[in-house]
C-alpha positions in Angstrom: 218.2 13.7 5.4 220.0 16.7 4.0 223.3 14.7 3.8 221.6 11.9 1.9 220.1 14.4 -0.5 223.5 16.0 -1.1 225.0 12.6 -1.7 222.4 11.7 -4.3 222.9 15.1 -6.0 226.7 14.5 -6.1 226.2 11.0 -7.6 223.8 12.4 -10.2 226.3 15.1 -11.2 229.1 12.6 -11.4 227.0 10.4 -13.7 226.1 13.3 -15.9 229.7 14.4 -16.2 230.7 10.9 -17.3 227.9 10.9 -19.8 228.9 14.3 -21.2 232.5 13.1 -21.5 231.4 10.0 -23.3 229.3 11.9 -25.7 232.2 14.3 -26.3 234.6 11.5 -26.9 232.2 9.8 -29.3 231.7 13.1 -31.2 235.4 13.7 -31.5 236.0 10.1 -32.6 233.2 10.5 -35.3 234.8 13.8 -36.3 238.2 12.2 -36.6 236.8 9.4 -38.7 235.1 11.9 -41.0 238.4 13.9 -41.4 240.2 10.6 -42.1 237.7 9.8 -44.8 237.9 13.3 -46.3 241.7 13.0 -46.5 241.6 10.3 -49.1 239.5 12.2 -51.5 240.7 14.5 -54.3 243.2 12.3 -56.0 245.9 13.9 -58.2 247.1 12.7 -61.6 250.4 11.6 -59.8 248.4 9.5 -57.4 246.5 7.7 -60.1 249.6 7.3 -62.3 251.4 5.8 -59.4 248.6 3.4 -58.7 248.4 2.4 -62.4 252.2 1.7 -62.4 251.8 -0.5 -59.3 248.9 -2.5 -60.8 251.0 -2.9 -64.0 253.6 -4.7 -61.9 250.9 -7.3 -61.0 250.2 -8.1 -64.7 251.6 -11.4 -65.9 253.5 -10.5 -69.0 255.1 -13.9 -69.5 251.7 -15.5 -69.6 251.3 -14.0 -73.1 254.9 -14.3 -74.1 255.2 -10.5 -73.7 252.9 -9.9 -76.7 250.3 -7.9 -74.8 250.8 -4.5 -73.2 250.1 -4.5 -69.4 246.4 -4.3 -68.8 244.7 -2.7 -65.8 241.0 -2.6 -65.1 239.7 0.8 -64.3 237.7 -0.5 -61.3 240.9 -1.9 -59.8 241.9 1.7 -59.1 238.8 1.9 -56.9 240.3 -0.7 -54.6 243.2 1.8 -53.9 241.2 5.1 -53.9 237.9 5.8 -52.2 236.8 8.7 -54.4 235.6 7.1 -57.6 234.5 10.4 -59.1 238.0 11.8 -58.6 239.6 8.6 -60.0 237.4 8.9 -63.1 238.3 12.5 -63.6 242.0 11.9 -63.4 241.8 8.9 -65.7 239.9 11.0 -68.3 242.6 13.7 -68.0 245.3 11.2 -68.6 243.4 10.0 -71.7 242.8 13.5 -73.0 246.6 14.2 -72.9 247.3 11.0 -74.8 249.1 9.2 -71.9 246.4 6.6 -71.4 244.1 4.6 -73.6 240.8 3.0 -72.5 239.0 0.0 -74.0 235.6 -1.6 -73.6 236.2 -5.3 -72.9 232.9 -6.7 -74.0 232.3 -9.3 -71.3 230.9 -6.6 -69.0 229.5 -3.2 -69.9 231.2 -1.8 -66.8 234.6 -3.4 -67.4 237.1 -0.9 -69.0 240.7 -1.7 -69.6 243.4 0.9 -69.2 246.7 0.7 -71.0 249.5 3.3 -71.2 249.6 4.6 -74.8 253.3 4.0 -75.3 253.0 0.4 -74.1 250.1 -0.1 -76.5 252.0 1.5 -79.4 255.1 -0.7 -78.7 253.2 -4.0 -78.5 251.0 -3.3 -81.6 254.0 -2.4 -83.7 255.9 -5.4 -82.4 253.0 -7.6 -83.6 252.8 -5.9 -86.9 256.5 -6.2 -87.8 256.8 -7.6 -91.3 253.1 -7.5 -92.1 251.4 -5.8 -95.0 249.1 -3.9 -92.6 252.0 -2.2 -90.8 251.8 1.1 -92.7 248.0 1.5 -92.1 248.4 0.6 -88.4 251.2 3.2 -88.0 248.9 5.8 -89.6 246.1 4.9 -87.2 248.4 5.1 -84.2 249.6 8.5 -85.3 246.0 9.7 -85.3 245.1 8.0 -82.1 247.9 8.5 -79.6 248.4 12.3 -79.4 245.0 13.3 -78.0 242.2 10.9 -79.1 240.2 9.6 -76.1 237.4 7.8 -78.0 236.4 4.3 -77.1 234.8 3.7 -80.5 234.8 5.2 -84.0 232.0 5.6 -86.6 232.5 5.4 -90.3 232.1 9.1 -90.9 235.0 9.9 -88.5 237.2 7.2 -89.9 236.6 8.4 -93.5 236.4 12.1 -93.1 238.4 13.0 -90.1 241.0 10.3 -90.0 241.0 10.0 -93.8 241.0 6.2 -94.0 239.6 4.2 -96.9 237.2 1.3 -96.5 240.1 -1.0 -97.4 242.3 0.5 -94.7 239.5 0.1 -92.1 239.4 -3.6 -93.1 243.2 -3.8 -92.5 242.8 -2.2 -89.0 240.1 -4.8 -88.1 242.4 -7.6 -89.4 245.3 -6.3 -87.3 243.1 -6.3 -84.2 243.3 -2.6 -83.3 239.6 -2.3 -84.2 236.8 -4.7 -83.6 233.3 -4.4 -85.1 230.8 -2.7 -82.7 227.9 -2.7 -85.1 227.3 -1.8 -88.8 229.4 1.2 -89.5 231.2 1.5 -86.2 234.2 -0.1 -84.4 235.6 -0.4 -80.9 239.2 0.5 -80.2 240.8 -2.9 -79.3 243.9 -4.6 -77.9 245.1 -7.1 -80.4 245.1 -10.7 -79.2 243.3 -9.8 -76.0 240.9 -12.7 -76.2 243.2 -14.9 -74.2 243.5 -12.2 -71.5 239.8 -12.0 -71.2 239.4 -15.8 -70.9 242.1 -16.1 -68.2 240.8 -13.0 -66.4 237.2 -14.3 -66.2 238.2 -17.8 -65.1 240.6 -16.4 -62.4 237.9 -14.0 -61.1 235.4 -16.9 -60.7 238.1 -19.1 -59.0 239.1 -16.4 -56.5 235.5 -15.4 -55.7 234.9 -19.1 -55.1 237.7 -19.2 -52.6 236.0 -16.4 -50.6 232.6 -17.9 -50.8 233.8 -21.3 -49.6 235.6 -19.9 -46.6 234.0 -20.1 -43.2 231.0 -17.7 -43.1 231.9 -16.7 -46.6 234.7 -14.4 -45.4 238.5 -14.4 -45.3 241.3 -12.0 -44.3 242.8 -10.3 -47.3 246.3 -11.3 -46.2 245.3 -14.9 -46.0 243.8 -14.9 -49.5 246.9 -13.2 -50.9 248.9 -16.1 -49.4 246.7 -18.9 -50.9 248.3 -21.2 -53.5 246.7 -20.5 -56.9 244.8 -23.2 -58.7 245.2 -24.0 -62.4 242.2 -21.6 -63.0 244.2 -18.6 -61.6 246.8 -17.5 -64.1 247.4 -14.0 -62.8 248.9 -13.0 -59.5 246.4 -13.3 -56.6 246.8 -9.6 -55.8 245.7 -8.7 -59.4 242.4 -10.6 -58.8 242.0 -9.2 -55.3 242.1 -5.6 -56.6 239.6 -6.7 -59.2 237.0 -8.2 -56.8 237.3 -5.3 -54.3 237.1 -2.6 -57.0 234.1 -4.3 -58.7 232.4 -4.6 -55.3 232.1 -8.3 -55.6 233.3 -8.6 -52.0 232.7 -6.3 -49.0 235.7 -5.0 -47.1 235.5 -4.9 -43.3 238.3 -3.5 -41.2 239.2 -5.6 -38.2 242.0 -5.7 -35.7 243.5 -8.5 -37.7 243.4 -6.7 -41.0 240.9 -6.3 -43.9 238.3 -9.0 -44.0 236.8 -9.8 -47.4 233.2 -11.0 -47.3 231.4 -12.6 -50.2 228.5 -10.5 -51.5 225.4 -12.7 -52.0 224.0 -12.4 -55.5 227.3 -12.5 -57.4 227.1 -14.4 -60.7 230.4 -16.3 -60.6 
């Protein structure tokens, strides 16, 4: 009887030890995951600048006969960095130092374009060569580039701080560096960006459609990257993939085969 009791006690202790080990392993794994998640926060300016430069390489310059500066959507950075707050902070610092310009694209209140200031200056001046508005545009760029981080400008600032006349403001609108926001205010604008917006929206819809039409509405990212583009997709596939991930139009699921992109129900595409 005593032997049987001792045997039961031994089995019970063995089971409890295994259970404690399992709990400990699970706790350690959870802790490691948390540490791994914490390690990707706190992006530096160098990190964001490097990611911007990578995304710039995905921009199709030839599509616009090299007339547009490379355009990156701010949310595309979210596909490369987990900490959105840190990304926004570093982007704002790059804007405040005059290295980066930001534009409201109009088709979506949450869509902001980022362009390196020197690329913007070069393409704007290239487009203005030989035109009567060149002098006014050069004056505007001289005011804008050094340290201006505004998305829009009201009439008071244009007249009293930037010292432009009504006639010069009209020239800036004509050149495309400003677009009308409402009566007495203007958005900072990328000249000739209408074609970019058109191609971008069509491409986004087409790529989202590819995800939605896949089995169960999901597809491996590597498989999507390798898909042949349709006539609706003018940009590189990776450019659009960073867009739909950063805009949270798809859900990213890590699998042993790689990142799985799952269509998010409710998207208007």
